[in-house]
All heavy atoms as atom14 arrays in JSON, in Angstrom:
{
  "sequence": "MILKLVPLRIPGGWYVVLNDFSEASPEEFVTDDYEHRWEFKEDILQLRNE",
  "atom14_mask": [
    [1, 1, 1, 1, 1, 1, 1, 1, 0, 0, 0, 0, 0, 0],
    [1, 1, 1, 1, 1, 1, 1, 1, 0, 0, 0, 0, 0, 0],
    [1, 1, 1, 1, 1, 1, 1, 1, 0, 0, 0, 0, 0, 0],
    [1, 1, 1, 1, 1, 1, 1, 1, 1, 0, 0, 0, 0, 0],
    [1, 1, 1, 1, 1, 1, 1, 1, 0, 0, 0, 0, 0, 0],
    [1, 1, 1, 1, 1, 1, 1, 0, 0, 0, 0, 0, 0, 0],
    [1, 1, 1, 1, 1, 1, 1, 0, 0, 0, 0, 0, 0, 0],
    [1, 1, 1, 1, 1, 1, 1, 1, 0, 0, 0, 0, 0, 0],
    [1, 1, 1, 1, 1, 1, 1, 1, 1, 1, 1, 0, 0, 0],
    [1, 1, 1, 1, 1, 1, 1, 1, 0, 0, 0, 0, 0, 0],
    [1, 1, 1, 1, 1, 1, 1, 0, 0, 0, 0, 0, 0, 0],
    [1, 1, 1, 1, 0, 0, 0, 0, 0, 0, 0, 0, 0, 0],
    [1, 1, 1, 1, 0, 0, 0, 0, 0, 0, 0, 0, 0, 0],
    [1, 1, 1, 1, 1, 1, 1, 1, 1, 1, 1, 1, 1, 1],
    [1, 1, 1, 1, 1, 1, 1, 1, 1, 1, 1, 1, 0, 0],
    [1, 1, 1, 1, 1, 1, 1, 0, 0, 0, 0, 0, 0, 0],
    [1, 1, 1, 1, 1, 1, 1, 0, 0, 0, 0, 0, 0, 0],
    [1, 1, 1, 1, 1, 1, 1, 1, 0, 0, 0, 0, 0, 0],
    [1, 1, 1, 1, 1, 1, 1, 1, 0, 0, 0, 0, 0, 0],
    [1, 1, 1, 1, 1, 1, 1, 1, 0, 0, 0, 0, 0, 0],
    [1, 1, 1, 1, 1, 1, 1, 1, 1, 1, 1, 0, 0, 0],
    [1, 1, 1, 1, 1, 1, 0, 0, 0, 0, 0, 0, 0, 0],
    [1, 1, 1, 1, 1, 1, 1, 1, 1, 0, 0, 0, 0, 0],
    [1, 1, 1, 1, 1, 0, 0, 0, 0, 0, 0, 0, 0, 0],
    [1, 1, 1, 1, 1, 1, 0, 0, 0, 0, 0, 0, 0, 0],
    [1, 1, 1, 1, 1, 1, 1, 0, 0, 0, 0, 0, 0, 0],
    [1, 1, 1, 1, 1, 1, 1, 1, 1, 0, 0, 0, 0, 0],
    [1, 1, 1, 1, 1, 1, 1, 1, 1, 0, 0, 0, 0, 0],
    [1, 1, 1, 1, 1, 1, 1, 1, 1, 1, 1, 0, 0, 0],
    [1, 1, 1, 1, 1, 1, 1, 0, 0, 0, 0, 0, 0, 0],
    [1, 1, 1, 1, 1, 1, 1, 0, 0, 0, 0, 0, 0, 0],
    [1, 1, 1, 1, 1, 1, 1, 1, 0, 0, 0, 0, 0, 0],
    [1, 1, 1, 1, 1, 1, 1, 1, 0, 0, 0, 0, 0, 0],
    [1, 1, 1, 1, 1, 1, 1, 1, 1, 1, 1, 1, 0, 0],
    [1, 1, 1, 1, 1, 1, 1, 1, 1, 0, 0, 0, 0, 0],
    [1, 1, 1, 1, 1, 1, 1, 1, 1, 1, 0, 0, 0, 0],
    [1, 1, 1, 1, 1, 1, 1, 1, 1, 1, 1, 0, 0, 0],
    [1, 1, 1, 1, 1, 1, 1, 1, 1, 1, 1, 1, 1, 1],
    [1, 1, 1, 1, 1, 1, 1, 1, 1, 0, 0, 0, 0, 0],
    [1, 1, 1, 1, 1, 1, 1, 1, 1, 1, 1, 0, 0, 0],
    [1, 1, 1, 1, 1, 1, 1, 1, 1, 0, 0, 0, 0, 0],
    [1, 1, 1, 1, 1, 1, 1, 1, 1, 0, 0, 0, 0, 0],
    [1, 1, 1, 1, 1, 1, 1, 1, 0, 0, 0, 0, 0, 0],
    [1, 1, 1, 1, 1, 1, 1, 1, 0, 0, 0, 0, 0, 0],
    [1, 1, 1, 1, 1, 1, 1, 1, 0, 0, 0, 0, 0, 0],
    [1, 1, 1, 1, 1, 1, 1, 1, 1, 0, 0, 0, 0, 0],
    [1, 1, 1, 1, 1, 1, 1, 1, 0, 0, 0, 0, 0, 0],
    [1, 1, 1, 1, 1, 1, 1, 1, 1, 1, 1, 0, 0, 0],
    [1, 1, 1, 1, 1, 1, 1, 1, 0, 0, 0, 0, 0, 0],
    [1, 1, 1, 1, 1, 1, 1, 1, 1, 0, 0, 0, 0, 0]
  ],
  "atom14_positions": [
    [[0.84, -1.18, 0.0], [0.0, 0.0, 0.0], [0.89, 1.25, 0.0], [1.87, 1.32, 0.72], [-0.9, -0.01, 1.23], [-1.78, 1.21, 1.33], [-2.98, 1.14, 2.68], [-2.01, 1.8, 4.0], [0.0, 0.0, 0.0], [0.0, 0.0, 0.0], [0.0, 0.0, 0.0], [0.0, 0.0, 0.0], [0.0, 0.0, 0.0], [0.0, 0.0, 0.0]],
    [[0.52, 2.21, -0.81], [1.22, 3.49, -0.86], [0.3, 4.56, -0.27], [-0.88, 4.62, -0.6], [1.58, 3.86, -2.31], [2.55, 2.82, -2.89], [2.18, 5.25, -2.39], [2.83, 3.0, -4.36], [0.0, 0.0, 0.0], [0.0, 0.0, 0.0], [0.0, 0.0, 0.0], [0.0, 0.0, 0.0], [0.0, 0.0, 0.0], [0.0, 0.0, 0.0]],
    [[0.86, 5.37, 0.62], [0.05, 6.45, 1.21], [-0.21, 7.52, 0.16], [0.68, 7.91, -0.58], [0.79, 7.06, 2.41], [1.01, 6.13, 3.59], [1.82, 6.83, 4.67], [-0.3, 5.64, 4.17], [0.0, 0.0, 0.0], [0.0, 0.0, 0.0], [0.0, 0.0, 0.0], [0.0, 0.0, 0.0], [0.0, 0.0, 0.0], [0.0, 0.0, 0.0]],
    [[-1.47, 7.99, 0.09], [-1.85, 9.03, -0.86], [-1.55, 10.41, -0.28], [-1.69, 10.63, 0.92], [-3.34, 8.94, -1.19], [-3.74, 7.66, -1.84], [-5.19, 7.65, -2.29], [-6.13, 8.2, -1.26], [-7.53, 8.16, -1.63], [0.0, 0.0, 0.0], [0.0, 0.0, 0.0], [0.0, 0.0, 0.0], [0.0, 0.0, 0.0], [0.0, 0.0, 0.0]],
    [[-1.14, 11.32, -1.16], [-0.93, 12.7, -0.72], [-2.27, 13.35, -0.42], [-3.27, 13.09, -1.09], [-0.2, 13.5, -1.8], [1.26, 13.13, -2.04], [1.82, 13.97, -3.2], [2.1, 13.34, -0.8], [0.0, 0.0, 0.0], [0.0, 0.0, 0.0], [0.0, 0.0, 0.0], [0.0, 0.0, 0.0], [0.0, 0.0, 0.0], [0.0, 0.0, 0.0]],
    [[-2.29, 14.21, 0.57], [-3.49, 14.96, 0.92], [-3.68, 16.05, -0.14], [-2.74, 16.77, -0.47], [-3.34, 15.61, 2.31], [-4.5, 16.53, 2.62], [-3.22, 14.54, 3.39], [0.0, 0.0, 0.0], [0.0, 0.0, 0.0], [0.0, 0.0, 0.0], [0.0, 0.0, 0.0], [0.0, 0.0, 0.0], [0.0, 0.0, 0.0], [0.0, 0.0, 0.0]],
    [[-4.87, 16.16, -0.73], [-5.11, 17.22, -1.7], [-5.04, 18.6, -1.02], [-5.6, 18.79, 0.05], [-6.51, 16.96, -2.24], [-7.04, 15.77, -1.53], [-6.04, 15.31, -0.54], [0.0, 0.0, 0.0], [0.0, 0.0, 0.0], [0.0, 0.0, 0.0], [0.0, 0.0, 0.0], [0.0, 0.0, 0.0], [0.0, 0.0, 0.0], [0.0, 0.0, 0.0]],
    [[-4.32, 19.5, -1.64], [-4.14, 20.84, -1.07], [-4.7, 21.9, -2.02], [-4.63, 21.75, -3.23], [-2.65, 21.12, -0.85], [-1.89, 20.17, 0.06], [-0.41, 20.49, 0.02], [-2.41, 20.26, 1.47], [0.0, 0.0, 0.0], [0.0, 0.0, 0.0], [0.0, 0.0, 0.0], [0.0, 0.0, 0.0], [0.0, 0.0, 0.0], [0.0, 0.0, 0.0]],
    [[-5.24, 22.96, -1.45], [-5.64, 24.13, -2.23], [-4.7, 25.25, -1.82], [-4.81, 25.8, -0.73], [-7.08, 24.52, -1.93], [-8.06, 23.62, -2.6], [-9.41, 24.27, -2.59], [-10.33, 23.37, -1.9], [-11.49, 23.72, -1.43], [-11.9, 24.95, -1.51], [-12.26, 22.84, -0.86], [0.0, 0.0, 0.0], [0.0, 0.0, 0.0], [0.0, 0.0, 0.0]],
    [[-3.76, 25.56, -2.68], [-2.75, 26.57, -2.38], [-3.14, 27.86, -3.1], [-3.31, 27.87, -4.32], [-1.35, 26.1, -2.87], [-1.03, 24.7, -2.34], [-0.28, 27.1, -2.49], [-0.9, 24.59, -0.85], [0.0, 0.0, 0.0], [0.0, 0.0, 0.0], [0.0, 0.0, 0.0], [0.0, 0.0, 0.0], [0.0, 0.0, 0.0], [0.0, 0.0, 0.0]],
    [[-3.23, 28.98, -2.38], [-3.59, 30.26, -3.01], [-2.51, 30.71, -3.99], [-1.35, 30.31, -3.89], [-3.68, 31.25, -1.84], [-3.66, 30.43, -0.6], [-3.1, 29.1, -0.94], [0.0, 0.0, 0.0], [0.0, 0.0, 0.0], [0.0, 0.0, 0.0], [0.0, 0.0, 0.0], [0.0, 0.0, 0.0], [0.0, 0.0, 0.0], [0.0, 0.0, 0.0]],
    [[-2.9, 31.55, -4.93], [-1.97, 32.09, -5.92], [-0.79, 32.79, -5.26], [-0.92, 33.4, -4.2], [0.0, 0.0, 0.0], [0.0, 0.0, 0.0], [0.0, 0.0, 0.0], [0.0, 0.0, 0.0], [0.0, 0.0, 0.0], [0.0, 0.0, 0.0], [0.0, 0.0, 0.0], [0.0, 0.0, 0.0], [0.0, 0.0, 0.0], [0.0, 0.0, 0.0]],
    [[0.37, 32.69, -5.88], [1.56, 33.33, -5.35], [2.39, 32.41, -4.47], [3.51, 32.73, -4.11], [0.0, 0.0, 0.0], [0.0, 0.0, 0.0], [0.0, 0.0, 0.0], [0.0, 0.0, 0.0], [0.0, 0.0, 0.0], [0.0, 0.0, 0.0], [0.0, 0.0, 0.0], [0.0, 0.0, 0.0], [0.0, 0.0, 0.0], [0.0, 0.0, 0.0]],
    [[1.85, 31.26, -4.1], [2.56, 30.3, -3.27], [3.07, 29.16, -4.15], [2.42, 28.74, -5.09], [1.66, 29.73, -2.19], [1.37, 30.69, -1.09], [0.35, 31.59, -1.04], [2.13, 30.89, 0.09], [0.41, 32.32, 0.11], [1.51, 31.91, 0.83], [3.27, 30.3, 0.61], [1.99, 32.35, 2.04], [3.75, 30.74, 1.84], [3.12, 31.75, 2.54]],
    [[4.25, 28.66, -3.81], [4.86, 27.57, -4.54], [5.16, 26.43, -3.58], [5.64, 26.66, -2.47], [6.17, 28.02, -5.2], [5.97, 29.14, -6.17], [6.1, 30.46, -5.77], [5.62, 28.87, -7.48], [5.89, 31.5, -6.65], [5.4, 29.91, -8.39], [5.54, 31.21, -7.97], [5.33, 32.23, -8.85], [0.0, 0.0, 0.0], [0.0, 0.0, 0.0]],
    [[4.85, 25.22, -4.0], [5.14, 24.04, -3.18], [6.59, 23.65, -3.43], [6.99, 23.35, -4.54], [4.2, 22.86, -3.54], [4.56, 21.63, -2.74], [2.75, 23.26, -3.3], [0.0, 0.0, 0.0], [0.0, 0.0, 0.0], [0.0, 0.0, 0.0], [0.0, 0.0, 0.0], [0.0, 0.0, 0.0], [0.0, 0.0, 0.0], [0.0, 0.0, 0.0]],
    [[7.4, 23.69, -2.38], [8.8, 23.3, -2.46], [8.93, 21.82, -2.12], [9.67, 21.09, -2.78], [9.66, 24.15, -1.48], [11.1, 23.7, -1.49], [9.53, 25.62, -1.81], [0.0, 0.0, 0.0], [0.0, 0.0, 0.0], [0.0, 0.0, 0.0], [0.0, 0.0, 0.0], [0.0, 0.0, 0.0], [0.0, 0.0, 0.0], [0.0, 0.0, 0.0]],
    [[8.2, 21.36, -1.12], [8.22, 19.96, -0.69], [6.82, 19.58, -0.25], [6.19, 20.32, 0.5], [9.19, 19.77, 0.49], [9.17, 18.41, 1.18], [9.82, 17.36, 0.31], [9.85, 18.49, 2.53], [0.0, 0.0, 0.0], [0.0, 0.0, 0.0], [0.0, 0.0, 0.0], [0.0, 0.0, 0.0], [0.0, 0.0, 0.0], [0.0, 0.0, 0.0]],
    [[6.33, 18.43, -0.72], [5.03, 17.94, -0.27], [5.11, 16.45, 0.01], [5.1, 15.64, -0.91], [3.95, 18.23, -1.32], [2.58, 17.78, -0.84], [2.41, 17.37, 0.3], [1.6, 17.83, -1.71], [0.0, 0.0, 0.0], [0.0, 0.0, 0.0], [0.0, 0.0, 0.0], [0.0, 0.0, 0.0], [0.0, 0.0, 0.0], [0.0, 0.0, 0.0]],
    [[5.23, 16.09, 1.26], [5.15, 14.71, 1.72], [3.98, 14.57, 2.69], [3.96, 13.68, 3.53], [6.44, 14.29, 2.42], [7.57, 14.02, 1.44], [7.28, 13.66, 0.3], [8.74, 14.17, 1.84], [0.0, 0.0, 0.0], [0.0, 0.0, 0.0], [0.0, 0.0, 0.0], [0.0, 0.0, 0.0], [0.0, 0.0, 0.0], [0.0, 0.0, 0.0]],
    [[3.0, 15.47, 2.56], [1.84, 15.51, 3.46], [0.87, 14.43, 2.99], [0.05, 14.65, 2.1], [1.23, 16.91, 3.4], [0.23, 17.18, 4.48], [0.53, 16.96, 5.81], [-1.01, 17.7, 4.16], [-0.39, 17.23, 6.8], [-1.93, 17.99, 5.15], [-1.62, 17.74, 6.46], [0.0, 0.0, 0.0], [0.0, 0.0, 0.0], [0.0, 0.0, 0.0]],
    [[0.96, 13.25, 3.59], [0.16, 12.12, 3.12], [-0.89, 11.7, 4.14], [-0.79, 12.0, 5.32], [1.07, 10.93, 2.79], [1.88, 10.61, 3.89], [0.0, 0.0, 0.0], [0.0, 0.0, 0.0], [0.0, 0.0, 0.0], [0.0, 0.0, 0.0], [0.0, 0.0, 0.0], [0.0, 0.0, 0.0], [0.0, 0.0, 0.0], [0.0, 0.0, 0.0]],
    [[-1.91, 11.02, 3.62], [-2.99, 10.52, 4.46], [-2.51, 9.29, 5.21], [-1.85, 8.43, 4.65], [-4.19, 10.14, 3.6], [-4.83, 11.31, 2.89], [-6.01, 10.9, 2.02], [-6.31, 9.69, 1.94], [-6.61, 11.79, 1.43], [0.0, 0.0, 0.0], [0.0, 0.0, 0.0], [0.0, 0.0, 0.0], [0.0, 0.0, 0.0], [0.0, 0.0, 0.0]],
    [[-2.84, 9.22, 6.48], [-2.49, 8.05, 7.29], [-3.66, 7.75, 8.23], [-4.42, 8.64, 8.6], [-1.23, 8.31, 8.1], [0.0, 0.0, 0.0], [0.0, 0.0, 0.0], [0.0, 0.0, 0.0], [0.0, 0.0, 0.0], [0.0, 0.0, 0.0], [0.0, 0.0, 0.0], [0.0, 0.0, 0.0], [0.0, 0.0, 0.0], [0.0, 0.0, 0.0]],
    [[-3.77, 6.52, 8.59], [-4.85, 6.1, 9.48], [-4.27, 5.82, 10.87], [-3.61, 4.8, 11.08], [-5.52, 4.84, 8.93], [-6.49, 4.4, 9.82], [0.0, 0.0, 0.0], [0.0, 0.0, 0.0], [0.0, 0.0, 0.0], [0.0, 0.0, 0.0], [0.0, 0.0, 0.0], [0.0, 0.0, 0.0], [0.0, 0.0, 0.0], [0.0, 0.0, 0.0]],
    [[-4.48, 6.73, 11.83], [-3.93, 6.53, 13.17], [-4.43, 5.24, 13.83], [-3.73, 4.67, 14.66], [-4.4, 7.75, 13.96], [-4.98, 8.69, 12.98], [-5.25, 7.95, 11.72], [0.0, 0.0, 0.0], [0.0, 0.0, 0.0], [0.0, 0.0, 0.0], [0.0, 0.0, 0.0], [0.0, 0.0, 0.0], [0.0, 0.0, 0.0], [0.0, 0.0, 0.0]],
    [[-5.62, 4.78, 13.46], [-6.15, 3.55, 14.05], [-5.28, 2.34, 13.72], [-5.23, 1.38, 14.48], [-7.59, 3.29, 13.57], [-8.58, 4.36, 13.96], [-8.6, 5.52, 12.98], [-8.28, 5.34, 11.79], [-8.91, 6.63, 13.43], [0.0, 0.0, 0.0], [0.0, 0.0, 0.0], [0.0, 0.0, 0.0], [0.0, 0.0, 0.0], [0.0, 0.0, 0.0]],
    [[-4.59, 2.37, 12.57], [-3.75, 1.25, 12.17], [-2.35, 1.33, 12.78], [-1.64, 0.33, 12.81], [-3.63, 1.21, 10.64], [-4.94, 0.93, 9.96], [-4.82, 0.99, 8.45], [-3.69, 0.97, 7.93], [-5.86, 1.06, 7.78], [0.0, 0.0, 0.0], [0.0, 0.0, 0.0], [0.0, 0.0, 0.0], [0.0, 0.0, 0.0], [0.0, 0.0, 0.0]],
    [[-1.95, 2.49, 13.24], [-0.61, 2.68, 13.78], [-0.62, 2.49, 15.29], [-0.52, 3.42, 16.06], [-0.11, 4.06, 13.4], [1.36, 4.28, 13.66], [2.22, 3.24, 13.89], [1.88, 5.56, 13.65], [3.56, 3.44, 14.12], [3.23, 5.79, 13.87], [4.06, 4.72, 14.11], [0.0, 0.0, 0.0], [0.0, 0.0, 0.0], [0.0, 0.0, 0.0]],
    [[-0.79, 1.24, 15.72], [-0.88, 0.95, 17.15], [0.34, 0.2, 17.67], [0.55, 0.14, 18.87], [-2.17, 0.17, 17.49], [-3.4, 1.02, 17.24], [-2.24, -1.12, 16.7], [0.0, 0.0, 0.0], [0.0, 0.0, 0.0], [0.0, 0.0, 0.0], [0.0, 0.0, 0.0], [0.0, 0.0, 0.0], [0.0, 0.0, 0.0], [0.0, 0.0, 0.0]],
    [[1.14, -0.37, 16.78], [2.35, -1.08, 17.19], [3.51, -0.64, 16.3], [3.32, 0.01, 15.28], [2.18, -2.61, 17.06], [1.99, -2.93, 15.69], [1.02, -3.11, 17.88], [0.0, 0.0, 0.0], [0.0, 0.0, 0.0], [0.0, 0.0, 0.0], [0.0, 0.0, 0.0], [0.0, 0.0, 0.0], [0.0, 0.0, 0.0], [0.0, 0.0, 0.0]],
    [[4.72, -1.03, 16.7], [5.91, -0.64, 15.94], [6.06, -1.37, 14.62], [6.96, -1.06, 13.83], [7.17, -0.87, 16.77], [7.34, 0.17, 17.84], [6.76, 1.27, 17.69], [8.04, -0.1, 18.83], [0.0, 0.0, 0.0], [0.0, 0.0, 0.0], [0.0, 0.0, 0.0], [0.0, 0.0, 0.0], [0.0, 0.0, 0.0], [0.0, 0.0, 0.0]],
    [[5.2, -2.34, 14.32], [5.32, -3.04, 13.04], [4.37, -2.47, 11.97], [4.13, -3.1, 10.95], [5.11, -4.54, 13.22], [3.77, -4.91, 13.82], [3.09, -4.02, 14.36], [3.41, -6.1, 13.78], [0.0, 0.0, 0.0], [0.0, 0.0, 0.0], [0.0, 0.0, 0.0], [0.0, 0.0, 0.0], [0.0, 0.0, 0.0], [0.0, 0.0, 0.0]],
    [[3.86, -1.26, 12.18], [3.04, -0.58, 11.15], [3.9, -0.39, 9.92], [5.02, 0.13, 10.0], [2.55, 0.75, 11.7], [1.71, 1.57, 10.75], [0.51, 1.08, 10.25], [2.11, 2.83, 10.34], [-0.27, 1.82, 9.39], [1.33, 3.58, 9.48], [0.15, 3.07, 9.0], [-0.61, 3.81, 8.14], [0.0, 0.0, 0.0], [0.0, 0.0, 0.0]],
    [[3.42, -0.83, 8.75], [4.25, -0.86, 7.55], [4.73, 0.51, 7.07], [5.74, 0.59, 6.38], [3.51, -1.57, 6.42], [2.28, -0.83, 5.92], [1.63, -1.54, 4.74], [2.35, -1.92, 3.8], [0.41, -1.72, 4.79], [0.0, 0.0, 0.0], [0.0, 0.0, 0.0], [0.0, 0.0, 0.0], [0.0, 0.0, 0.0], [0.0, 0.0, 0.0]],
    [[4.07, 1.59, 7.42], [4.46, 2.92, 6.95], [5.14, 3.76, 8.03], [5.26, 4.96, 7.88], [3.24, 3.67, 6.41], [2.63, 3.01, 5.22], [3.25, 2.97, 4.0], [1.48, 2.32, 5.09], [2.49, 2.3, 3.14], [1.42, 1.89, 3.78], [0.0, 0.0, 0.0], [0.0, 0.0, 0.0], [0.0, 0.0, 0.0], [0.0, 0.0, 0.0]],
    [[5.59, 3.14, 9.1], [6.15, 3.92, 10.21], [7.36, 4.76, 9.8], [7.59, 5.82, 10.35], [6.49, 3.02, 11.38], [7.67, 2.11, 11.16], [7.86, 1.18, 12.35], [8.93, 0.25, 12.11], [8.83, -0.86, 11.4], [7.68, -1.17, 10.84], [9.87, -1.66, 11.23], [0.0, 0.0, 0.0], [0.0, 0.0, 0.0], [0.0, 0.0, 0.0]],
    [[8.14, 4.31, 8.82], [9.34, 5.05, 8.41], [8.99, 6.23, 7.5], [9.85, 7.05, 7.2], [10.33, 4.13, 7.73], [10.77, 3.04, 8.64], [10.48, 1.7, 8.53], [11.52, 3.17, 9.85], [11.01, 1.0, 9.59], [11.66, 1.88, 10.42], [12.08, 4.25, 10.52], [12.34, 1.66, 11.6], [12.76, 4.0, 11.7], [12.89, 2.74, 12.22]],
    [[7.76, 6.33, 7.06], [7.36, 7.46, 6.21], [7.01, 8.69, 7.03], [6.86, 9.78, 6.48], [6.18, 7.05, 5.33], [6.56, 5.96, 4.35], [5.44, 5.62, 3.4], [4.76, 6.53, 2.93], [5.25, 4.41, 3.15], [0.0, 0.0, 0.0], [0.0, 0.0, 0.0], [0.0, 0.0, 0.0], [0.0, 0.0, 0.0], [0.0, 0.0, 0.0]],
    [[6.87, 8.54, 8.35], [6.58, 9.69, 9.2], [7.88, 10.41, 9.51], [8.84, 9.81, 10.0], [5.89, 9.26, 10.5], [4.54, 8.65, 10.28], [4.32, 7.32, 10.5], [3.49, 9.44, 9.83], [3.07, 6.75, 10.29], [2.24, 8.9, 9.62], [2.03, 7.55, 9.84], [0.0, 0.0, 0.0], [0.0, 0.0, 0.0], [0.0, 0.0, 0.0]],
    [[7.91, 11.68, 9.18], [9.11, 12.47, 9.41], [8.73, 13.88, 9.8], [7.56, 14.26, 9.76], [10.02, 12.45, 8.19], [9.31, 12.77, 6.89], [10.19, 12.44, 5.72], [9.42, 12.39, 4.46], [9.06, 11.09, 3.99], [0.0, 0.0, 0.0], [0.0, 0.0, 0.0], [0.0, 0.0, 0.0], [0.0, 0.0, 0.0], [0.0, 0.0, 0.0]],
    [[9.7, 14.66, 10.16], [9.45, 16.0, 10.67], [9.0, 16.97, 9.58], [8.05, 17.71, 9.75], [10.73, 16.52, 11.33], [10.56, 17.82, 12.03], [11.81, 18.2, 12.79], [12.41, 17.34, 13.43], [12.19, 19.37, 12.7], [0.0, 0.0, 0.0], [0.0, 0.0, 0.0], [0.0, 0.0, 0.0], [0.0, 0.0, 0.0], [0.0, 0.0, 0.0]],
    [[9.68, 16.99, 8.45], [9.37, 17.93, 7.38], [8.43, 17.28, 6.38], [8.81, 16.33, 5.69], [10.65, 18.38, 6.67], [11.6, 19.13, 7.59], [11.09, 19.79, 8.5], [12.81, 19.02, 7.41], [0.0, 0.0, 0.0], [0.0, 0.0, 0.0], [0.0, 0.0, 0.0], [0.0, 0.0, 0.0], [0.0, 0.0, 0.0], [0.0, 0.0, 0.0]],
    [[7.19, 17.77, 6.33], [6.22, 17.18, 5.43], [5.7, 18.15, 4.38], [5.22, 17.73, 3.33], [5.03, 16.55, 6.19], [4.31, 17.58, 7.03], [5.47, 15.37, 7.01], [3.02, 17.09, 7.65], [0.0, 0.0, 0.0], [0.0, 0.0, 0.0], [0.0, 0.0, 0.0], [0.0, 0.0, 0.0], [0.0, 0.0, 0.0], [0.0, 0.0, 0.0]],
    [[5.8, 19.44, 4.65], [5.27, 20.42, 3.7], [6.08, 21.71, 3.81], [6.29, 22.23, 4.9], [3.8, 20.72, 4.0], [3.09, 21.7, 3.07], [3.02, 21.14, 1.66], [1.7, 22.02, 3.59], [0.0, 0.0, 0.0], [0.0, 0.0, 0.0], [0.0, 0.0, 0.0], [0.0, 0.0, 0.0], [0.0, 0.0, 0.0], [0.0, 0.0, 0.0]],
    [[6.57, 22.17, 2.66], [7.29, 23.44, 2.62], [6.71, 24.26, 1.47], [6.59, 23.77, 0.34], [8.78, 23.23, 2.4], [9.46, 22.55, 3.55], [10.93, 22.29, 3.27], [11.46, 22.65, 2.23], [11.59, 21.68, 4.23], [0.0, 0.0, 0.0], [0.0, 0.0, 0.0], [0.0, 0.0, 0.0], [0.0, 0.0, 0.0], [0.0, 0.0, 0.0]],
    [[6.35, 25.5, 1.77], [5.79, 26.41, 0.77], [6.65, 27.67, 0.7], [7.31, 28.03, 1.68], [4.36, 26.8, 1.14], [3.38, 25.66, 1.33], [2.07, 26.19, 1.87], [3.16, 24.92, 0.04], [0.0, 0.0, 0.0], [0.0, 0.0, 0.0], [0.0, 0.0, 0.0], [0.0, 0.0, 0.0], [0.0, 0.0, 0.0], [0.0, 0.0, 0.0]],
    [[6.61, 28.33, -0.43], [7.36, 29.57, -0.6], [6.43, 30.6, -1.25], [5.66, 30.28, -2.15], [8.59, 29.33, -1.49], [9.4, 30.59, -1.71], [10.61, 30.36, -2.55], [10.21, 29.69, -3.78], [11.04, 29.04, -4.57], [12.3, 28.94, -4.28], [10.61, 28.48, -5.67], [0.0, 0.0, 0.0], [0.0, 0.0, 0.0], [0.0, 0.0, 0.0]],
    [[6.49, 31.81, -0.77], [5.69, 32.91, -1.32], [6.63, 33.98, -1.85], [7.5, 34.45, -1.12], [4.79, 33.5, -0.24], [3.84, 34.54, -0.79], [4.22, 35.43, -1.51], [2.6, 34.39, -0.44], [0.0, 0.0, 0.0], [0.0, 0.0, 0.0], [0.0, 0.0, 0.0], [0.0, 0.0, 0.0], [0.0, 0.0, 0.0], [0.0, 0.0, 0.0]],
    [[6.46, 34.33, -3.11], [7.3, 35.38, -3.68], [6.47, 36.58, -4.08], [5.36, 36.48, -4.46], [8.05, 34.84, -4.89], [9.03, 33.77, -4.48], [9.88, 33.31, -5.64], [9.96, 34.01, -6.67], [10.48, 32.25, -5.52], [0.0, 0.0, 0.0], [0.0, 0.0, 0.0], [0.0, 0.0, 0.0], [0.0, 0.0, 0.0], [0.0, 0.0, 0.0]]
  ]
}
């Protein structure tokens, strides 16, 4: 299973630099053997406005 990215509505003038903001089911993440545990990280979304 691959985690799907969360659909975002970004206002004009903003640019997505990094998007790892994915959907996850907290109900399934109850033990350390959850298959997607390594996909959780600190930096998930970076935007830039010019």
